[in-house]
N, C-alpha and C positions, 0 to 999 in steps of 0.2 A: 469283218474283223473276226479273228479266231476267238472263240469263247474260252475264257479261263474259268474253270469250275472251282469254286471254293465252298467249303462245307462248314456250316455252323451246327454242331450237334448240341442241342440244349435239352435239359430235362428239368422242368420246374416241378418241385414236389408239392403234393397236397395230401391231405388225410381225410378219409371218410370211412365210416362203418368198420373201423379196425384195420383198414387197408392203407398202407403207406405206398403210394404209387405216383407215377408221373402224371402231370396234368394233361388234359386233352390237347390234341394237336392244334396248331394255329389256324389251319384251314387255308394256308397259302403255300403255293408251290408243291414240290414233291416232298413227302414226309414218310419216314419209316417208323412204324409203331410195333413194339414188341408186345404181342398178346400173351405169349407163354415163354418164360425165360428158363424154365426148369426142364427136367428129364422125366423118366418114368417113376421116380420116387415121389411120394406124397409129402412134399415139403411145404410148410406154411407159406401162403401168399405167392406160390409159384405154380402157374399152370404149366402143362407140358408144351412142347415146341409149337410156336405159331407166330406168324409175322404178317403185317398188313402194310401195303403201300398205298398212300393217299395221293390224290392229284387235286390240288386246289379245293380241299375240303370234301372230296368224294372218295370213298374207298374203292380202289381199283383192282389190286392184285392181292389175293390171300395165298400165303405160302405155308403149307402144313396146317393141321387142325387137331393138335393133341388134346388129351384130356384136360378139362377145365378151361380151355381157350374159348369155347362158345360163350361162356359168361363174360370173359374179357372182351370178346368181340362186341357184345351188347354194351358193356361198360364204356367202350371206346366211342359209342354213338353210331357205329356202322350199321348198315343194313345189307343183307344179301342181295336185295333188289338192285343195288348200285354196282355190284362187282362186275368187272370185265372178265376175270380169269381166276381160276384156282390152280395152284401148282402143288404137287406132292413130291418131296425129296425121296421118300420111301414109305412103306406101309406098316412100319411098326406102330403099335397102339399109341405110343406117346407122341406120334406125329399125325395120327389120322382118326382117333376114336371119336372126336366130337363132330365130325362132318355130318352124320345123320341129324344131330341136334340143330345144326345150322340150317340144313335143308328144311327141317320141320318148322323152324322159326320163320322161314320165308313164305310159308303158307299164308301168313297174315300180312303179306306185303304185296305190292302191285308190281309184278314182273312178268313179261311175256317173252323177252328175247332169250335165246339159248345161253347157257352158262358153260363154257368150255372148262373141262377138268383134265389137266395134263399130268401124267405121272409115269412111273417106270413100267416096263413090261414084266411079266411074271417069270417064275422058275418053278422048280419042283416043290419049293417050300412056301413061296408067296404067290398070291394071285397077281394077275396084271391089274392095271388100273380099271380097265373095263370090267373085269371079273369082280373086282372089289366093289364097284358100284352096283353091279347086278346082285351081289350077295346081300346087299341092303334093300334094294328097291325093285328087283324083278317082280313082275306082277303075279307070277306063279310060285316062285321059290324064295323070294327075298325075305329076310328077317323082318323088314318093315314094308311088306308088300302093300300095306294100306297107303303108302306114299308112292305107289308105282306110277302115278300120274307124272312124276318128275323124271321118269325114265321110260317114256313110251317107245314102242317099236318104231323103226325108221318109217318116216312118212306119215305118222299118226300125230295129230295135234289134239291136245287135251285143253278144253276151255277152262280158264281159271288157273292154269299151271304153266310152267315153263319147262323146256327140256334140258336136262343135264346132258352134256356132250363129252363123254370120257374119251381120252385118246392115249394110247400107249406110245411112249417115246422109246424107240429101239435104236440104239446107237452102236457103232463099232467102238472098240476099246479106246482109241485115241482121238476120236472125232469130237470137235466142238461144233455144234450145229444150231442155226437159228430155226426154231420150231413154231414161232408165232410172230406175226407182224400185223398190227391193225391200229389205226387212230393214234399214231405216234408212240405206240407201245411195241417194243421188240423184245423177244425172249429167246435166249439160247440155252442149251443144255449140254451136259457132258456126263459120262458115266464116272462114278467114283466108287471107291472100295469101302464097303462096310461089312466085312466078313462075307458070309454067303447071301447077304441081302441085296436085292436089286436096288441100287441107289443112284440118284441123280443130283448133281449140283446145278444151280440155276443162275443165270445172268439176266437181269431185267433192266432194260434201258427205257427211260421215259425222257424224251428229248436228250439233253446233254448229261442227265443224271443216270448213273449206272450203279445198281446194287447187286452184289453177288452173294449167294447163299451156299454155304458148304454143306448144310445138312449134317448128318453123321457120317464121318469118313475117317480113315486113318491117314489120308493125305499122301499116300505113297505112290500113286500111279502117274503123277505129273500133270494131271488134267486141271486141278483146281487153280493152280497159278496161271494157267492159260485162260481159263474161264473168267477169272477175276482180273485179268490184265487191265491196269489203269482204272479200276473201279473207284467210284466215289466212296463207297463203303463196302467192306466185306464183313458179312455176318458169319462168324466162325463159332463152332461149338466147343466149349471148354468143359468137356465131360470127364477128363482124366488129368491128374497132375503129372509133372515131369518125373521121369524115372520109372513109370509103370511098364510092366512087361507082360508077356503071356497073351492069353486070348483077348483081354481088354485092350491091349495095345493094337491088336489086329483089327479092332473095331473103331478106335478113336485116335485122333492126333493129339499129342501132348503139346504144351506151350511152345517148345522149341520148334516144332514142325509148323505150328501156326505162324510163328514169327518169320520163319524162313519163307513160307509161302506168301505172306503179306508183303515181305520185302521184295521177293522176286517179281510179284505182280505189280509192285509200286502202287498199292492201293492207298488212298488218301486217309482213310479212317478204318478202324477195326472195332467192331462191336462183338463182344464175347457173350454168348448165350448158352442154353442147354446146361446151365450150372447145376451141379449135383453136390451131394454131401462131401464127396471126396475132393472137390475143388473149392467149395465155399469156405471162406476163412483163410484161403491161401492166395488171395488176390495179389498181395505184394510179391510173393515168390513167382507167381504166374507172370506178372507184368515184367519183373526183372529178367525172366527167361526169354520172353518175347522180345524185349528191348535189346537183347544181344545181337539181333539181326534187323529189327524193325524200328524205325525212328518216328513213325507217325503217331497220331493220337489213338489211345486205347480206352475203350469204354466197357464197363461191366454192366450187362443189361439186367433190368428188373422188369416185372410185368407192368405193362402200360407205359413204359418209357417211350417218348416220342422224339425222334431226331429230325430236325428240319434241315433239308438238303438244299441250301440256297445256291442258286446259280447267278453269277454276276458277269457282266461283260468286261 
């Protein structure tokens, strides 16, 4: 019998130490947790962009690791030792700055299997993903060379550490390509436009559940709607309001473009993240603009919100 996927996105609120955030994930099935719902601004109670996919109570895939998200990772109850995969949409600081902190935290955990780290290739302005990790952990020139055991030369095994396995994902402009498949986890990527930044969108399939991540993009090259086709959830970045023009529009998609892409892809649910001061407080207008094209459920993300993606026959 063909599986019909239904999604129940729930966020039960709780309060602790001055933080109003969503409760811990349930530990059942596939769940999406928002570790960082903000952007590069330092906005109270919002870490920069980061997301975590759970499988039956185990953290499986980390997408981005912006500033402040390492703390949220710890608050979620996750451990780096359990991760299967790390994905970077691009290497702006608000998407990658906390990665060394996560690696350092894993020093106190028991992990020996390699950790794949997939991300974009470089250009004249940005390093590739492999260069990015070397800049941190290279044993001779890395900023944190004291952690070089996590990035050993090929063929070398360091007792008490695990190897990071960075991989540059190089794609033709219109290609949607599967780049990882193991243990029921399939990952595809596509090039997206974020000004002059090398940027990727991700599609993560765990069984019948599919979560697509836009990262930062202006949404103009036609790849995101293909990447998110039929997705259970699309996590889209709500960094700019409707009507924005100029260089900012070249970097980010306004609500009307988000709505058009979500409708074209026929995604079941839409989670809006990367929320900034120019969009916070404009949720009603944003939702109204998206709903001109998209009829599905729209959620505005906060740090530690957890969405249960239930699959029923």
